[in-house]
N, C-alpha and C positions, 0 to 999 in steps of 0.2 A: 457077174462080169458085165452084164448090160448096164447095170446101175453105175458101175465104176467108169465105164466109157462115157456115159452121159455126164457124170460129175467132172471128168477130165475136160470134155468139150465145153461144158459150162464155165469151168475155171479159165480156159483159154479165151473164151469170148469176153468174160468179165475183165480179164487182164488187158485184152485188146481195147475194150471200151475205156478203161481207166487211162491207158496211154493216149487215147484219142481225145480225152477231155481237155479242151482248150478254151480260152475266153472267146466269146462270140466276136468275130473280127469287125472292125469299123467298115461301114459302107459309105461311099461318096457319090454324090450326084451333082452335076453341073446344072444349076437352075437359073443363073444370071450371068451377064458379062462381068469379068473381074473389075473391081473399082478400088485400086490401091490407096486412093486418097479419101475414101469414105470416112465421114466423121464418126458414124456409128460403125464400129469394126465388125459387129455381128451380134448374135444373141444366142443364149443357151435356151433350150427347150427340154424340160425334164418330163419324162413319161412315167406316170404312176406305176404302171404294171399291175398285174392281178394279185390280189391278196393271197398270202401264204405260198407264193410261187417264186419270190425273189427275182422278179422280172422288171424291177425299176431300171430305167436306163436314161442316158443323157445324150442329147443331140446338140449340134452346134451349126448355125448358119453363118458362114464366113463371107461377109460382103466383099472383103478385099480380094478374094479369089472367086467369088460367085459360086461357091461350093457348099452344099448341104452335107454335113458329116453326121451320119447316123451311128449311134452306139459308141461314143468315144470313151466312156468311162472304163469299160472293160479292157479296151485296147491300151489305154494309158496306165491302168492300174491292174495288171494281170494277176498280181499276187494277193489281191484282196479277196478273201474267201466270201463266196455268195455275191460277189459283185457289189453294185450300189445298194442292194438290199430289197426290202419288202415295202412297197407303197411309198413312193416319193411324193410328199404332199405339198411341198412349197420350195421355192428357190429364191435366192437374193444375192446381190453383189454389194460388197462394202469394202472400199479400198482395193487392195490387191487380192482379195479372197472371195471365193464363191462358196456360198452356204446352201446345202440341200437338206431339207427336213425330211427324214425317212421315218414315217409314222409307225408302222408295225415293227420295224427293226429298232425302234426306241433310240434314235440317234440323230444328231446333226452332223453331216459330213462336211468337212472344210477342205476345199480344194484351192490350188493356185489358179487364179482366174485366167491366166494366159495359157496354161498348159493343160489344165484339168487334172493335174497330179495331186493325189491325196496328201494333205498335210496332217490331219488328225480327225478324230471323231469326238463329239461331245455327247455323252449319254444322258438322254432325257426320256422318261417313260411316256409313251403314247403322245409324242410331240406332234404339233399340227402346222403352225404358221410362224413366220419370222418377219421382223422389221428392225430398223436400225436408227440410232441417233447418238451423236456425240461420243463416238468410240464404244458404244454398247450395242449388242444385239439383244432383241427381246423375242422369246419363243413362247407361244401358247402351247399348253399340254393338257390333255384330258386326265391323265393318271388312271390308275386302275386297269383292269382287263378290258379288252375290246368287247363292247356290248353289255357290260355288267351294269345293271340298273342301280346297284349298290356302290358303284365307284364313288370315291370321294370328290369333293369340289376340285375343279381344275386349278391350274396355276399359270402365272407368267414368270418365266425365268430370265434373269438379267445375266448376260454373258459379256465379259471383257474381251474385245476383239483383238487386243494386243497379246494377252496371255492365253486366250482361248480357253478360259476357265469360267465356271459359274461363280457369280458374285453373290447373288441373293435371289430369292423367289417370293412371290406373294400369291395368296389365295384369291381366286375370283369365283365366277359361277361354275355350274356343272357343264362339262364338255365345251370349253371356250374355243372359238374359231378364229376368224380373221381379226387383225388389229390395225389401228392407224394412230399416228402421233400428230397432234396439233399443238404447237407451242410446247409447254412442259407437261402436257397431259397425254397419256396413252389410253386409248379406248379399245375395249375388247368385247366382241359379240359372243354372248353365252347362248348355247343351243339347248342343253339338256337332252341331247339326242338319244341317250341311252334309256330315257324314261318317256316313251311316247305319250303316256297318259298324264304326264306332269312335266311338260317341256319347260325349260327356262324361258324368260321373256325380257331379260335385262342386258344392257350394255354397262359393263363395269368401267369406271373412270379411275385411272391410277395417276397419282401425282408423281412425276419422275424424280423430283428432288428428295422426297421422303420415301419413295417407292412403296406407297401404301394406297389402298383403295379409299377414295374420298367420297364416292357416291355410286349409286347404281341407278341407271335411267330405265324406267319401264317403257318398253317398246312394243313387242309382240312375241308370239311363240316361235321357238325353233329358229333363232337368228343364225346367220351364216356369214355373208359377205359384208365388209365394212371398208369403204373407201372415202378418202378425204378429197375435197376439191380445193381450189385456190382461194376460196372466199370464206373459209372457216366453217364449212358445213360438212357433215358426214352423211353418206348414203348407205343405209343399212337394209339388208334384205331379210325377209322372213319367209321360210319355206312352208309355213302353214303346217297343218297336220296330215295332209295328203288325202283327207276325207271331206270334212265340212268347212274347215278354215282355209281359205285360199292364200296363195302366196301374195305378198305385197312388198313394196319398198317404202322406206321412211327416210325423212330428212331430219337430222339433228343439228341444231345451232349450237356450236361449241362455246359461244359466248355466254349462253344461258344454260347449256346442257339440258335442253328441252326438245322434245319432238315438235317440229313446226309444220310438217307437211307429210301427207301419205299419198302414195300412188297405187291405184288398184291394178297393178300389173305384176306378172310373174317375172322375176329377175333371178336367174340362176348364177350369172356372173356378169361383171361389168368392168370396163376400163375407162378411166376418166383422163382425158387429155385436153388441157386448156379449158374451154367453155363447154366441151361436149363429152357426154357419157355415152359410150357405145355398150349395148347390152344384148343379151339373149336370154330367153326363158325356155327351159325344158321341164315343164311342170308335170310331175307324175301324179296320177289319180288311181288309187286302189279300186275305187268304185267302177271306173271305166277301164282299168287295167291297161293304160296307155300313157305315153308322153304327148303333151301338146307343146309344140316348138314355135317360138316367136322371136323376132329380131326387132330392134328399135334403137332410136337415138334420143337423147334428152339434153336440153340446154340447161346447164347447171347455173348459169348466170341469172337467168330469169325463172329457173325451176319449172320449165314447161316441156312437155313431150313434143317432139318434132314430128312432122307429117310424112317422114320418109325413113327408110332403113338404110343400112350401110352396105347391103348387097342388092344390086339392081339388075343383074344379068340372069337371074334364075338359078344360080349355083346353089342357093340355099336348099333347093329341092333335092340336091345330091348329098347333102349333109345329113347323116342319120341322127347322131347325137352330138350337138355342139358342146364342147367341154372346156376349152381354154380360149382366152381372148386377150389381145394386146394391141397397142397402137405404136407404130414407129414414131419415135420422138421428133424426127426431122421431116420425113416425107408424108407422115400422117396416113400411111397405108395401114389397113386393119388386118390383123391376123386372127383366124379362127381355126381351132382344131376340131376334128371329128373323132370321137371315141369308137364309132361304129358299133360293134357288138360287145365291146369291153374285153374280148379275149384274143383278138388278132390285131396286127399293126393298124394304127390309126392314120390320119391324114392331116396335113397342115395346108391351109389355104391362105394366100395373100391377095387382098383386094385393094385396088387403087382408090383414090378419093372419089371417083365417080361410081364406085361400087362394083366395078368389073374385076373378074378374076385375072390376076397378073401371072401367078404361078401356083403350083401345088406340088407336094412331095409326100412320100410315104414316111411315117415316123415309127417310133416304138409303140408299145401297147398303152393305150389311154394317155395320149399327149395332153399336158395340162397347164404347165406354169412356165412363164418366160422371164428372162433376165437379159437386158441389153448391155452391150459392152462398148465403151467409148475409147 
């Protein structure tokens, strides 16, 4: 009889829990005065969320109302099972659509850029980053199971942005990361991250007309970030091996497709705006079991490091793990996110051109990637 009572009580509790399961509601915070005439209407910030927990989320900073809207995806799309998904690894806007690459969920979510309403999803195994040109989206993907050293070479998938269907794909190196397009060439940084004893060290060059790899540029081990400046150069980061090979950043001349310069600095992420690259480094060392965090600026016109950072008021001491970075295209304010301990809500900081904190706000877990809306 006692066991029966326990079973009945448990059933009631479980039924009650199921009835109470609702999408996590959107939260709003006023952070700026409304600006209805703002040229930049706002920006999306996608939070990666913790792996295997389906905690990826989407925030939106609305400049026209001065409001930061946290967790808008679940509010707008309550019927989508598991919400945005597992580990949102990149975001991009093209035309009227917003694209979110959800790595562990093996999909690219396509949303209406104005409303955040889900249009469809495109299934791509172990997808990583996205870029766009001439009506096409290009997505890098690791393929294989997460962490499998026997995973096949990665790919870049070409997607038609009108029909939202895959057109073709091409093989590149192992575990490809960020991409950049210069002219009719697409460059992709290969990491080989699933094989620490045999990292990749190349940037694959894809001719967009034939959609074939035309060469591989030898750079350094464990490549990650890849950004193009306005002068036809690429800035490529190497994470090193976390032991003996330090992190570095390299410059590739896309006219010759050769490495022309190296910087002995750790760059975990960077944003290039005009002649300035803003960067931070959060370099991990297994030997020392700690992160070393640095911030800096680089003039891409003359390819020299600047003697000042973009945070001048000491706020950097409050940032535990810098994770995302972006520059406002009009005001030139710099945004930096803090992943904190990776398992709790992060924080977004906005710095003015003098390097002083203008405002900050709490985000979702592991805030990472930005997309501005005009």
